[in-house]
Phi, psi and omega in degrees: 000131181288142181274124178287129172228156183244148180223137167206161180229160170244126178261108185261126175202168185200150174292315178300136180070299189295309177289326178305318188257326183263346174107178189295339187273001185302303184289315176302316181291328177294320176299313183296319180291325177295315181291327174298316179300317180296317181295310189282334179259349181068036182247168171249158181211188183225139181255132181231080173257156168293142185293333173298332176296320175298320178296319179293322176300319180300326181271324191259332182211067183299333179294317178294321178297321179296321177298316179295316180301318179297315180296324178292315181296328181278353179085006178285327181234138174249140176279122179235157181079273174059026168287158184292321187229016176047061184275163157283093189303328182301332187267003184234162186295161181301317182290324175301318179298321178293314181294328175305317183283320180298307181297322182292313181296317180296323177295316180296318179296320183290321190258333182249351175074014178227157176259117179301139180237355188233128175267123171201110178247145183288322180264156185307120177216094187207134168195162191298332181269000183296318178304319179296317179297317180294318175300327182292342174249014171098010180283145178239338188231165179200168168221143182244031172263109176252136187279147169282120174233255172282333181249170190231072183290148178232128174236157177302136179274129178246158176253006179256155179282341183209149175221165168264104178283118187250131180273181184302325183268359182099355176299141184234146172231135175288119199228138168275116185274177171289126176209184188289350182262011176277135180240140170278181190285356187271133178302333178298340182289346176288339185300126178084349184298317186292347177264001182295130179297336182292336175298332182261331186270330184283137183294320180235077183287125179242122169273113185246118189233137170269137172231156172227077191283128172201111185283072181230141175295347179265025183210149188261340184256107182223152181301327182298331179266342178275328187298317183302309179292331179290320177295324177297321177296317180296326184274352183294121185291348181281343190234147172253096186276127185242117181284138180214160161272170185295315182292326176299316179295315184297326175297321178296323185268005185307321188294339183259001185286132175247153182288143175220129174241092181282141176254168182290340174274004172266353189228169174220126182291332177074006182269160177277063183292132186106347183301139176055037179064026183055038183303315182290320178294327177292318175303315182299312182297312181299317181295316180296313182298317181292323180291320176298322177294318179297321178296311187291322180289329176290321177296320179294318189298335180295334181296341185263003178070189180287151004282140176275151176288343176243169179300316180261177182294336181207131185279071187302309186296314182303314185286321178290326175294322176298321176295317181300317178296318180295313184294323176292320180294334179284002181306145184300330180291331176290337175277305188275333182251041187303320180287342182270311186227000187298336180297326177287322175301321177299319179297324177294316176301316183295323178291319176301313179298320181296317180296311183289327179297320181294321177299313181297312186299313183289329178289318177296320180296317178294320180299315179297321179295319184284330174283328178093013178196172176302149182226157173237135181247133178262110183278008182253160187268028175211156179295148179209158174250157182202151169254123181240162184234127174295121185295339181270316187262341185078003181291136179267143176233133178258108182260122184253133174054056173295129187298156181291138185042049185209185186227167168218151175288144175259107185242167185300326184290349176274353177300131186244091175276357184253019174304138181307133182284157179258124179274133180249120186238124173249124184203120170054048178078013179240149169237130179237134167257129184224136172218104185064229180281344183278133175206157173223136183237132180246132171277115187291329179290322181273331188069038183223156179274120183261343179199147170230131176242163176193181182302323181282339182226071182297335179264004178105146182257339187269155167278105187297341179281349178230081192295161174275156180071019169287159184222147172199145170207170181245127177229130181055035177079004183239134179293137174242112185255013176050057190291325184277136184227147174229119185244129182228137174264117180234107183063234179261023181233146171256124178250124180247124169258121179249124187253129174252198182285153171056039176082007178296132182219128171237129177257133179239118178255128186242127179221164168265129183301142182290321190247018183202145172285084187209157176252126181255135176240137179232110178266128177225150175204148173230141181057041179292127177301145184286127174289170173296164182287147174106163182296320186287351175256003187295157170285116184234157172229135185272157174230116181226124179251169187266012184223154172291145189218158165261140186258130178238139178221172178240164180209176187306116179054038177198154176225135182201169176284149179221144178234086185299128178203161176107153175243128186233154179263139168235146183236155183213155174278153176274348180202238179305130189294332185273328192240346186275162175297161182240148178238160185241150167230158175264134177247125187255127171054050179281154169205166181240159173215117184295320181218338190212150169227131179237125176259103188256128184302125189286326184223069187289145178281331185219064176091156182292141175205167181187181177239115180264124176251123176252148178222166184254020175147353179272096194268349189267132179223157172229143171264125181237093187066235179260009175248162177251148172246124180259120182279118179269321174197160176207164174256132180253113180301340175298337179277003180053246186276353185275128170213128179275111191268017178247150183228133177210093187233130177242135175225156179228136176246126179236116172276135191215161169271213183291125173222162180250178185296320180298320178294319177301312184296319180292322176298321179295320178295318182294328177292317186274342187231084181292163175295153178261136184235143170239111177260027179305130183281124179263351179053034177078358181287145179247160178306150185293326181245142180299330181292343179278346185288130180254156180293163182289346179206148180200141175225146191268318191227119182243117182251131185265004180257111184293334180277000180246135174247132170276115193254342179210145182214109185207186180227156172239177185287318190202144167222102185054243182264008181263122176274139178049057177296149173277143179235133177237138173245135179228145180228132174265123189257340190265358182076033182238128171298137192216141168265121186252134174240124178248137173249135182225155186285143176078197180266146178256113181280332182205136178218132182221141165270127188231174166279186185293338180270002181086013178275129192294130170265308173202155178270148180251149182259106179292148176227156175297150183221156177286143179293136177283337178229164180277049174221144177062110187283334185260118175228155179231160180228150168232144180235138181203164181262146174234138176285164171303130178066017183289143167256112186251150178231133175241140169246133186223144169255101181262114187301324183296334182263005180294151182295132174266110183274135178274151176274083182290334178297333178292346181250019183299329183296339179296325186253328194296328184237004186294336182284357184269020180294000000 
């Protein structure tokens, strides 16, 4: 009796990088080669293009798009993945990950006439909140087989054909896991497959294969080389091969699926994280943060009526175009192939930044004019305090409780000449900066930080025998530890110059944060000599504390405990990336942190305490015994001759008592996203009309649940009959079921809890609410429930923010006869 086996493939290709470098025919030829494979082998498959690629096909090759659409409609091909820009999602912000799916699904629905239901990306895309995000755009199925290409991802190996992949909040997707029947794109990978015992032992054996089809002599994966081993499989008399798409197979295997909740310490991304000082990830973070600020300040400005800072009530196209540029730039090839195509990705980031920056600047300028004095805007969804500095005068202002997604006037009475002074102590070869209980001490001979104190650690938090701000990297096979140091006290800052071999210089500037009991470190370098290739030669700095700890880190829209363990392989070329031999290194105990790492005392004698480290984009860490190694930069041989020799890294250390995950996440946001200020000089001039005068402070969204963060506030073009609906995103971080009450300005005509695409889950009943500030008498509230770790979306019709239409017909005489001069 012949053994039934199932076969399907995923055809991975993308506009980003591939069309940039190989030309306009990349996606059309990939479609044609994929359909040829299906015809000649009698198989079904899955297409995995970046959704921006579908948009480009519509403009550049509508005939090829029509062929693909027909194959999809007939069920021969299934659309899988369908993110807009195929990112390594783990390395980008939570909101970017959501917009990747929203923009991608909407593009697929618009251009291919189907709604994607299956997540399967060729490059590593995994984090604990991803199942919830995917469910939020309608996905039901997934696969966790990521191919080895330039990077070497590792996922848990299963012996079952299907599992229920469960996210942090309990969301589940029916999933094809990593197993022994997964094939890479090379025909050689078929060798030995037919002898695999799992073909006989597994109830529903699925051969799941990645392909990257492009019929070009300048490419290795083509249907002509895949067809012979595939035909041999079809002809084998021992097996009854049944063609399926991925979702068709998963429905068949549903009955055997068991739940799995994989954590980030169960996997390895396999990427050269830290390369080039994480330049691309920093671009991504800066672009996302600035774009979120541009969205929220534009959403706020509509509440004040005309004049608008944009032509329309909300600059939809500008902001969505900025997102499109950002999402495309986040493509995995811009991360892993930085030396090959990353320069174009940088241009996309820069265009996104330019678009959102212009929106912010003109809105801030109008806001300052209408308030009648300089203003500060809080781009975060909770009140915060900040110390800001006038860039012209150097005068400090202490702004307290700036409203959420709101502003406050910067007035003379806010000048803070009474900020606690910083004591500078020089003693026995040490320099200490002290403010109250907070202090940092530098050993001048070593040029390293030997101690940090605070209220939670009056005797110090660091292991003084293993100082902070130490440095090491490997060059020409020899460790360079930057042994020579020059330490200078300048004002309220300690500047350390650390000198390595051959003119290598890293400067570390140490200050006490103005608005937080925290120690800030700023690492800079110019013309840094290139380290040897690989993670183990990277420029690293250690973190060692004096107590046993539990390790906490963050990931997109989540914070959780992590236990880094395991040894993983990474590979690199010895020369030309396409043709040279490859070598391997072992990477021990790696982990990532999107914004924060917290070392929390495991067995405290007097209450929980810890050291929270925040960073501005350097996400790669290694655990080395009981200390951590933070990767500041590395050289990736995949980039061949390219190495970014500049370093600009900021980190913050906060010693703390008991705090929760929501507090950790909010502290990280406040570090990375400062208030925005407009010090535009008004020369005492006031708005021309009294109706233009705005109150000295205003905030848009007030949330009464401390464990919930309002993370995004923006508008879209249309929701059914509502023009420019407001959209709110909220995240519960502490794992607590919560009743949330939001207060918003004016009357709420319509309020809905929706999925990420704006499809209604349930309607909310607005009620009158007390004003949070002594401005605007009418406020409304909505109340709703949130699950532990839920990412919630609300769509609202806020009457106060509706577009005020001008009667342009009343001005027809201005234009109608002017040409008759």
